[in-house]
TIMAR-385241 format. One record per residue (C-alpha): x negated, y negated, z negated; residue number from 1. Coordinates in steps of 0.1 Angstrom, whole numbers. Last residue first. Layout:
TIMAR-385241
@c1 X; c2 Y; c3 Z; i NUM
...
end
This chain:
TIMAR-385241
@c1 -1077; c2 -702; c3 -1011; i 248
@c1 -1054; c2 -732; c3 -1007; i 247
@c1 -1069; c2 -766; c3 -1000; i 246
@c1 -1055; c2 -771; c3 -965; i 245
@c1 -1020; c2 -765; c3 -979; i 244
@c1 -1023; c2 -798; c3 -997; i 243
@c1 -1018; c2 -815; c3 -964; i 242
@c1 -982; c2 -801; c3 -963; i 241
@c1 -974; c2 -779; c3 -933; i 240
@c1 -939; c2 -775; c3 -948; i 239
@c1 -941; c2 -737; c3 -945; i 238
@c1 -976; c2 -737; c3 -960; i 237
@c1 -967; c2 -757; c3 -990; i 236
@c1 -936; c2 -736; c3 -993; i 235
@c1 -957; c2 -704; c3 -996; i 234
@c1 -978; c2 -720; c3 -1023; i 233
@c1 -947; c2 -731; c3 -1042; i 232
@c1 -933; c2 -695; c3 -1040; i 231
@c1 -967; c2 -682; c3 -1052; i 230
@c1 -966; c2 -705; c3 -1082; i 229
@c1 -931; c2 -692; c3 -1090; i 228
@c1 -944; c2 -656; c3 -1089; i 227
@c1 -972; c2 -665; c3 -1112; i 226
@c1 -950; c2 -682; c3 -1137; i 225
@c1 -926; c2 -652; c3 -1138; i 224
@c1 -954; c2 -626; c3 -1141; i 223
@c1 -971; c2 -645; c3 -1169; i 222
@c1 -937; c2 -648; c3 -1186; i 221
@c1 -915; c2 -678; c3 -1181; i 220
@c1 -891; c2 -699; c3 -1200; i 219
@c1 -854; c2 -702; c3 -1193; i 218
@c1 -839; c2 -668; c3 -1200; i 217
@c1 -853; c2 -664; c3 -1235; i 216
@c1 -845; c2 -634; c3 -1257; i 215
@c1 -873; c2 -628; c3 -1282; i 214
@c1 -882; c2 -603; c3 -1309; i 213
@c1 -887; c2 -607; c3 -1346; i 212
@c1 -924; c2 -599; c3 -1344; i 211
@c1 -928; c2 -623; c3 -1314; i 210
@c1 -965; c2 -628; c3 -1310; i 209
@c1 -972; c2 -592; c3 -1323; i 208
@c1 -955; c2 -576; c3 -1293; i 207
@c1 -926; c2 -550; c3 -1294; i 206
@c1 -921; c2 -557; c3 -1331; i 205
@c1 -885; c2 -568; c3 -1325; i 204
@c1 -875; c2 -563; c3 -1288; i 203
@c1 -890; c2 -586; c3 -1262; i 202
@c1 -875; c2 -606; c3 -1234; i 201
@c1 -894; c2 -637; c3 -1223; i 200
@c1 -889; c2 -644; c3 -1186; i 199
@c1 -898; c2 -630; c3 -1152; i 198
@c1 -895; c2 -595; c3 -1166; i 197
@c1 -859; c2 -601; c3 -1175; i 196
@c1 -854; c2 -604; c3 -1137; i 195
@c1 -852; c2 -566; c3 -1134; i 194
@c1 -819; c2 -565; c3 -1152; i 193
@c1 -798; c2 -590; c3 -1132; i 192
@c1 -818; c2 -585; c3 -1100; i 191
@c1 -855; c2 -589; c3 -1091; i 190
@c1 -845; c2 -603; c3 -1057; i 189
@c1 -817; c2 -623; c3 -1073; i 188
@c1 -841; c2 -641; c3 -1097; i 187
@c1 -865; c2 -648; c3 -1068; i 186
@c1 -837; c2 -662; c3 -1046; i 185
@c1 -827; c2 -685; c3 -1075; i 184
@c1 -863; c2 -694; c3 -1078; i 183
@c1 -866; c2 -707; c3 -1042; i 182
@c1 -833; c2 -726; c3 -1044; i 181
@c1 -841; c2 -742; c3 -1077; i 180
@c1 -877; c2 -750; c3 -1065; i 179
@c1 -864; c2 -772; c3 -1037; i 178
@c1 -897; c2 -789; c3 -1030; i 177
@c1 -893; c2 -825; c3 -1018; i 176
@c1 -918; c2 -847; c3 -1001; i 175
@c1 -912; c2 -884; c3 -1005; i 174
@c1 -891; c2 -907; c3 -983; i 173
@c1 -876; c2 -927; c3 -1012; i 172
@c1 -840; c2 -920; c3 -1002; i 171
@c1 -847; c2 -884; c3 -992; i 170
@c1 -866; c2 -877; c3 -1024; i 169
@c1 -838; c2 -894; c3 -1044; i 168
@c1 -812; c2 -872; c3 -1026; i 167
@c1 -831; c2 -840; c3 -1034; i 166
@c1 -835; c2 -849; c3 -1071; i 165
@c1 -799; c2 -859; c3 -1072; i 164
@c1 -789; c2 -825; c3 -1059; i 163
@c1 -811; c2 -808; c3 -1085; i 162
@c1 -795; c2 -828; c3 -1113; i 161
@c1 -760; c2 -823; c3 -1101; i 160
@c1 -752; c2 -792; c3 -1121; i 159
@c1 -783; c2 -775; c3 -1135; i 158
@c1 -771; c2 -741; c3 -1147; i 157
@c1 -760; c2 -725; c3 -1114; i 156
@c1 -748; c2 -689; c3 -1117; i 155
@c1 -765; c2 -657; c3 -1106; i 154
@c1 -738; c2 -631; c3 -1098; i 153
@c1 -742; c2 -597; c3 -1115; i 152
@c1 -705; c2 -591; c3 -1121; i 151
@c1 -710; c2 -597; c3 -1158; i 150
@c1 -724; c2 -632; c3 -1151; i 149
@c1 -761; c2 -638; c3 -1144; i 148
@c1 -780; c2 -668; c3 -1159; i 147
@c1 -817; c2 -664; c3 -1155; i 146
@c1 -824; c2 -701; c3 -1153; i 145
@c1 -834; c2 -716; c3 -1120; i 144
@c1 -864; c2 -739; c3 -1115; i 143
@c1 -858; c2 -776; c3 -1116; i 142
@c1 -859; c2 -796; c3 -1083; i 141
@c1 -893; c2 -810; c3 -1074; i 140
@c1 -903; c2 -845; c3 -1062; i 139
@c1 -937; c2 -853; c3 -1048; i 138
@c1 -955; c2 -886; c3 -1055; i 137
@c1 -986; c2 -898; c3 -1036; i 136
@c1 -1008; c2 -921; c3 -1056; i 135
@c1 -1018; c2 -956; c3 -1044; i 134
@c1 -1013; c2 -971; c3 -1079; i 133
@c1 -981; c2 -989; c3 -1070; i 132
@c1 -970; c2 -956; c3 -1054; i 131
@c1 -970; c2 -939; c3 -1088; i 130
@c1 -949; c2 -968; c3 -1102; i 129
@c1 -924; c2 -965; c3 -1074; i 128
@c1 -921; c2 -928; c3 -1077; i 127
@c1 -917; c2 -928; c3 -1115; i 126
@c1 -891; c2 -956; c3 -1112; i 125
@c1 -871; c2 -937; c3 -1086; i 124
@c1 -870; c2 -906; c3 -1108; i 123
@c1 -858; c2 -927; c3 -1138; i 122
@c1 -832; c2 -944; c3 -1115; i 121
@c1 -817; c2 -910; c3 -1105; i 120
@c1 -817; c2 -897; c3 -1141; i 119
@c1 -801; c2 -930; c3 -1153; i 118
@c1 -773; c2 -930; c3 -1128; i 117
@c1 -759; c2 -900; c3 -1110; i 116
@c1 -776; c2 -875; c3 -1132; i 115
@c1 -765; c2 -891; c3 -1165; i 114
@c1 -795; c2 -888; c3 -1188; i 113
@c1 -798; c2 -869; c3 -1221; i 112
@c1 -831; c2 -869; c3 -1239; i 111
@c1 -830; c2 -892; c3 -1270; i 110
@c1 -792; c2 -891; c3 -1269; i 109
@c1 -792; c2 -853; c3 -1276; i 108
@c1 -758; c2 -836; c3 -1275; i 107
@c1 -756; c2 -838; c3 -1237; i 106
@c1 -789; c2 -821; c3 -1231; i 105
@c1 -788; c2 -822; c3 -1193; i 104
@c1 -819; c2 -844; c3 -1190; i 103
@c1 -836; c2 -815; c3 -1207; i 102
@c1 -836; c2 -791; c3 -1178; i 101
@c1 -838; c2 -818; c3 -1152; i 100
@c1 -874; c2 -828; c3 -1147; i 99
@c1 -901; c2 -820; c3 -1121; i 98
@c1 -924; c2 -848; c3 -1107; i 97
@c1 -957; c2 -838; c3 -1091; i 96
@c1 -981; c2 -867; c3 -1087; i 95
@c1 -1008; c2 -865; c3 -1061; i 94
@c1 -1040; c2 -887; c3 -1061; i 93
@c1 -1049; c2 -906; c3 -1030; i 92
@c1 -1054; c2 -939; c3 -1048; i 91
@c1 -1059; c2 -934; c3 -1085; i 90
@c1 -1037; c2 -924; c3 -1113; i 89
@c1 -1052; c2 -925; c3 -1148; i 88
@c1 -1032; c2 -955; c3 -1161; i 87
@c1 -1000; c2 -939; c3 -1149; i 86
@c1 -1008; c2 -907; c3 -1167; i 85
@c1 -1017; c2 -926; c3 -1199; i 84
@c1 -984; c2 -945; c3 -1196; i 83
@c1 -962; c2 -915; c3 -1190; i 82
@c1 -965; c2 -896; c3 -1223; i 81
@c1 -955; c2 -924; c3 -1246; i 80
@c1 -924; c2 -910; c3 -1262; i 79
@c1 -901; c2 -933; c3 -1242; i 78
@c1 -916; c2 -922; c3 -1208; i 77
@c1 -913; c2 -884; c3 -1213; i 76
@c1 -881; c2 -890; c3 -1233; i 75
@c1 -861; c2 -905; c3 -1204; i 74
@c1 -871; c2 -882; c3 -1175; i 73
@c1 -866; c2 -853; c3 -1199; i 72
@c1 -891; c2 -837; c3 -1223; i 71
@c1 -886; c2 -805; c3 -1243; i 70
@c1 -921; c2 -791; c3 -1238; i 69
@c1 -946; c2 -814; c3 -1222; i 68
@c1 -959; c2 -817; c3 -1186; i 67
@c1 -992; c2 -835; c3 -1183; i 66
@c1 -1009; c2 -808; c3 -1162; i 65
@c1 -1041; c2 -823; c3 -1147; i 64
@c1 -1049; c2 -802; c3 -1116; i 63
@c1 -1083; c2 -806; c3 -1099; i 62
@c1 -1086; c2 -794; c3 -1064; i 61
@c1 -1120; c2 -790; c3 -1047; i 60
@c1 -1125; c2 -757; c3 -1065; i 59
@c1 -1101; c2 -741; c3 -1041; i 58
@c1 -1065; c2 -736; c3 -1049; i 57
@c1 -1044; c2 -706; c3 -1058; i 56
@c1 -1060; c2 -700; c3 -1092; i 55
@c1 -1051; c2 -736; c3 -1102; i 54
@c1 -1013; c2 -727; c3 -1103; i 53
@c1 -1013; c2 -707; c3 -1135; i 52
@c1 -1005; c2 -736; c3 -1159; i 51
@c1 -983; c2 -751; c3 -1132; i 50
@c1 -958; c2 -722; c3 -1137; i 49
@c1 -958; c2 -727; c3 -1174; i 48
@c1 -968; c2 -696; c3 -1193; i 47
@c1 -954; c2 -674; c3 -1221; i 46
@c1 -970; c2 -641; c3 -1232; i 45
@c1 -989; c2 -656; c3 -1261; i 44
@c1 -1017; c2 -633; c3 -1272; i 43
@c1 -1049; c2 -643; c3 -1254; i 42
@c1 -1031; c2 -673; c3 -1239; i 41
@c1 -1029; c2 -689; c3 -1274; i 40
@c1 -1013; c2 -722; c3 -1262; i 39
@c1 -988; c2 -729; c3 -1234; i 38
@c1 -995; c2 -755; c3 -1206; i 37
@c1 -964; c2 -771; c3 -1193; i 36
@c1 -944; c2 -764; c3 -1161; i 35
@c1 -913; c2 -747; c3 -1175; i 34
@c1 -918; c2 -768; c3 -1206; i 33
@c1 -910; c2 -801; c3 -1190; i 32
@c1 -923; c2 -824; c3 -1164; i 31
@c1 -952; c2 -845; c3 -1152; i 30
@c1 -980; c2 -832; c3 -1130; i 29
@c1 -1012; c2 -848; c3 -1119; i 28
@c1 -1031; c2 -835; c3 -1088; i 27
@c1 -1066; c2 -846; c3 -1079; i 26
@c1 -1082; c2 -838; c3 -1046; i 25
@c1 -1120; c2 -837; c3 -1038; i 24
@c1 -1126; c2 -836; c3 -1000; i 23
@c1 -1141; c2 -804; c3 -987; i 22
@c1 -1107; c2 -794; c3 -972; i 21
@c1 -1108; c2 -824; c3 -948; i 20
@c1 -1072; c2 -830; c3 -941; i 19
@c1 -1072; c2 -867; c3 -933; i 18
@c1 -1107; c2 -867; c3 -917; i 17
@c1 -1098; c2 -838; c3 -895; i 16
@c1 -1068; c2 -856; c3 -882; i 15
@c1 -1089; c2 -887; c3 -875; i 14
@c1 -1114; c2 -866; c3 -856; i 13
@c1 -1087; c2 -851; c3 -834; i 12
@c1 -1072; c2 -884; c3 -826; i 11
@c1 -1107; c2 -899; c3 -818; i 10
@c1 -1114; c2 -870; c3 -794; i 9
@c1 -1081; c2 -874; c3 -777; i 8
@c1 -1089; c2 -911; c3 -772; i 7
@c1 -1123; c2 -902; c3 -757; i 6
@c1 -1107; c2 -876; c3 -734; i 5
@c1 -1083; c2 -902; c3 -720; i 4
@c1 -1110; c2 -929; c3 -717; i 3
@c1 -1133; c2 -907; c3 -696; i 2
@c1 -1163; c2 -889; c3 -711; i 1
end
C-alpha cells in the first residue's frame, strides 16, 4: 500500500470511528412544555414533541427529557432544573436547548427575559456550561403556535426570540434547528382548520380527559408531536448531522 492509499485508509477509518452507529449516544433536552413529558398517556391526548422522539432512533440512543412545563431560560435555571442536568452531562453527550415561549411572558417577572439581552446571555451561558463538561449543545428555535388571522394567514407569535436563537447559534458556532420555520410550514400545510388536529381542540364531553372541553393552539396532540419529531428527523438528515447515523 503506497503512502497516498494509506492516508486515505486512515481518513476513512477516522470517519467511521466518529459516526459509528453502534456507539452509545446520550441526548439531554432542556426546554418548556412543547418538549416535555406529559403524564397519563393512556388517556391524556397531549404530548411534548421530544416525548415521542425516541421511536425514531435506534436503541443505542438514550434521551433524557428534562423539559418542564412553563419554564423560560431564566426560570429553568432559577428553579433548580438546570444544575442536575449539568451535573449529569458527560463528554460526547448532546444537549438540546429550546426556549422562548415563556421568556415572552411580559407580565411574569419570574420568567420574562428581554430577547436582545438576558435571553441571549442565558442561551450563551447554557452553551458554555455544557461545553465545559465536554457536551455538544444544539440550539432550537421555538415551535410555531397555531395563530391564523381571519384571512387564513399564519402569524408570528415569537417576535425576536427565534431570531436571537439563530444569531446565538451562529455566534457560538453550534448547530441550529429552525423549528419555527419548519412548524410554520406544517401548520400552513394542514391549514387554518385542519391544523386544529395538531393541537388540543376538544368539545365539552368529547373525551373524558377534558370534560369541559379544550381549546389550546400552543400544545400538541399525539399527531402534532409526532409530525414535529418527523420534521426534526428530516432536518437531521438534511444537515448531515452525526445524529442522523442513529436513526432507524
